[in-house]
One Martini backbone bead per residue (centre of mass of N, CA, C, O) as a GRO file, in nm:
protein
  114
    1MET     BB    1   0.099   0.041   0.020
    2THR     BB    2   0.044   0.360  -0.048
    3ARG     BB    3  -0.014   0.686   0.022
    4SER     BB    4  -0.244   0.709  -0.198
    5ASP     BB    5  -0.402   0.461  -0.098
    6LEU     BB    6  -0.459   0.574   0.182
    7VAL     BB    7  -0.613   0.816   0.092
    8GLU     BB    8  -0.839   0.665  -0.065
    9GLU     BB    9  -0.940   0.503   0.178
   10LEU     BB   10  -1.016   0.745   0.362
   11ALA     BB   11  -1.214   0.884   0.165
   12ALA     BB   12  -1.408   0.635   0.134
   13ARG     BB   13  -1.484   0.592   0.441
   14PHE     BB   14  -1.506   0.923   0.457
   15ALA     BB   15  -1.736   1.129   0.305
   16GLN     BB   16  -1.663   1.403   0.451
   17LEU     BB   17  -1.401   1.375   0.303
   18THR     BB   18  -1.187   1.496   0.117
   19HIS     BB   19  -0.912   1.442  -0.059
   20ARG     BB   20  -0.749   1.674   0.063
   21ASP     BB   21  -0.806   1.599   0.364
   22ALA     BB   22  -0.687   1.320   0.356
   23GLU     BB   23  -0.410   1.409   0.273
   24GLN     BB   24  -0.350   1.590   0.517
   25ALA     BB   25  -0.388   1.368   0.733
   26VAL     BB   26  -0.156   1.187   0.639
   27LYS     BB   27   0.071   1.401   0.646
   28THR     BB   28   0.040   1.469   0.947
   29ILE     BB   29   0.099   1.193   1.069
   30LEU     BB   30   0.372   1.132   0.929
   31ASP     BB   31   0.521   1.378   1.033
   32ALA     BB   32   0.489   1.325   1.332
   33MET     BB   33   0.641   1.053   1.328
   34SER     BB   34   0.907   1.159   1.210
   35ASP     BB   35   0.966   1.369   1.436
   36ALA     BB   36   0.976   1.169   1.667
   37LEU     BB   37   1.215   0.992   1.560
   38VAL     BB   38   1.425   1.216   1.529
   39ARG     BB   39   1.405   1.274   1.855
   40GLY     BB   40   1.392   0.961   1.976
   41HIS     BB   41   1.122   0.854   1.987
   42ARG     BB   42   0.839   0.654   2.072
   43ILE     BB   43   0.595   0.454   1.892
   44GLU     BB   44   0.256   0.355   2.008
   45ILE     BB   45   0.024   0.118   1.860
   46ARG     BB   46  -0.228  -0.051   1.958
   47GLY     BB   47  -0.234  -0.354   1.771
   48PHE     BB   48   0.014  -0.279   1.565
   49GLY     BB   49   0.272  -0.109   1.698
   50SER     BB   50   0.630  -0.018   1.699
   51PHE     BB   51   0.841   0.266   1.697
   52SER     BB   52   1.200   0.306   1.657
   53VAL     BB   53   1.535   0.362   1.755
   54SER     BB   54   1.825   0.232   1.632
   55ARG     BB   55   2.150   0.108   1.695
   56ARG     BB   56   2.447   0.112   1.496
   57PRO     BB   57   2.742   0.012   1.521
   58PRO     BB   58   3.046   0.038   1.462
   59ARG     BB   59   3.241  -0.081   1.161
   60VAL     BB   60   3.409  -0.317   0.967
   61GLY     BB   61   3.447  -0.299   0.624
   62ARG     BB   62   3.418  -0.380   0.271
   63ASN     BB   63   3.539  -0.320  -0.035
   64PRO     BB   64   3.434  -0.499  -0.312
   65ARG     BB   65   3.646  -0.392  -0.529
   66SER     BB   66   3.932  -0.384  -0.328
   67GLY     BB   67   3.907  -0.502  -0.012
   68GLU     BB   68   3.909  -0.265   0.160
   69SER     BB   69   3.912  -0.132   0.460
   70VAL     BB   70   3.613   0.009   0.627
   71LEU     BB   71   3.472   0.261   0.813
   72VAL     BB   72   3.172   0.229   0.977
   73PRO     BB   73   2.949   0.427   1.107
   74GLU     BB   74   2.725   0.515   1.306
   75LYS     BB   75   2.365   0.435   1.340
   76ARG     BB   76   2.037   0.549   1.294
   77VAL     BB   77   1.731   0.347   1.292
   78PRO     BB   78   1.444   0.254   1.198
   79HIS     BB   79   1.188   0.060   1.387
   80PHE     BB   80   0.967  -0.229   1.356
   81LYS     BB   81   0.712  -0.364   1.586
   82PRO     BB   82   0.484  -0.572   1.591
   83GLY     BB   83   0.193  -0.656   1.714
   84LYS     BB   84   0.008  -0.914   1.824
   85ALA     BB   85  -0.249  -0.864   1.643
   86LEU     BB   86  -0.094  -0.838   1.373
   87ARG     BB   87   0.061  -1.111   1.379
   88GLU     BB   88  -0.188  -1.289   1.389
   89ALA     BB   89  -0.340  -1.189   1.139
   90VAL     BB   90  -0.112  -1.264   0.933
   91ASP     BB   91  -0.092  -1.555   1.003
   92ALA     BB   92  -0.380  -1.638   0.944
   93ARG     BB   93  -0.382  -1.541   0.647
   94SER     BB   94  -0.148  -1.718   0.553
   95ALA     BB   95  -0.280  -2.000   0.629
   96GLN     BB   96  -0.526  -1.963   0.454
   97MET     BB   97  -0.381  -1.930   0.182
   98ALA     BB   98  -0.234  -2.203   0.194
   99SER     BB   99  -0.480  -2.386   0.210
  100SER     BB  100  -0.626  -2.282  -0.061
  101ALA     BB  101  -0.376  -2.371  -0.254
  102ALA     BB  102  -0.454  -2.634  -0.221
  103ALA     BB  103  -0.588  -2.906  -0.333
  104PRO     BB  104  -0.891  -3.009  -0.345
  105GLY     BB  105  -0.943  -3.328  -0.195
  106ARG     BB  106  -0.621  -3.338  -0.146
  107ARG     BB  107  -0.362  -3.524  -0.010
  108PRO     BB  108  -0.035  -3.505  -0.061
  109LEU     BB  109   0.086  -3.771   0.071
  110GLU     BB  110  -0.137  -3.984  -0.004
  111ALA     BB  111  -0.153  -3.934  -0.311
  112ASP     BB  112   0.151  -4.017  -0.369
  113ALA     BB  113   0.133  -4.325  -0.257
  114GLU     BB  114  -0.056  -4.460  -0.492
   0.00000   0.00000   0.00000
């Protein structure tokens, strides 16, 4: 799902919102979340997940072209950890899709043994 898909979904679900209002709402939320992460804050949305900033320590890497050792500096990167409800919903949907992909009425191991 892209930002424009999110705007379209929001505008479709809430008829009182114009497309421009939905776009402004999505922009405002994403800007607020980005600003919070830049300041090093943690964002927690119950049932969805949490966003935080993780620290990657400095390390010695290699230049793939020359093989030369290169010092890679410390980095701070955004990290998302899904909440329990989201993890379970995704897992249930994945299991449902996997079971419906199997041929109906045929058990794979028993059918191959015949």
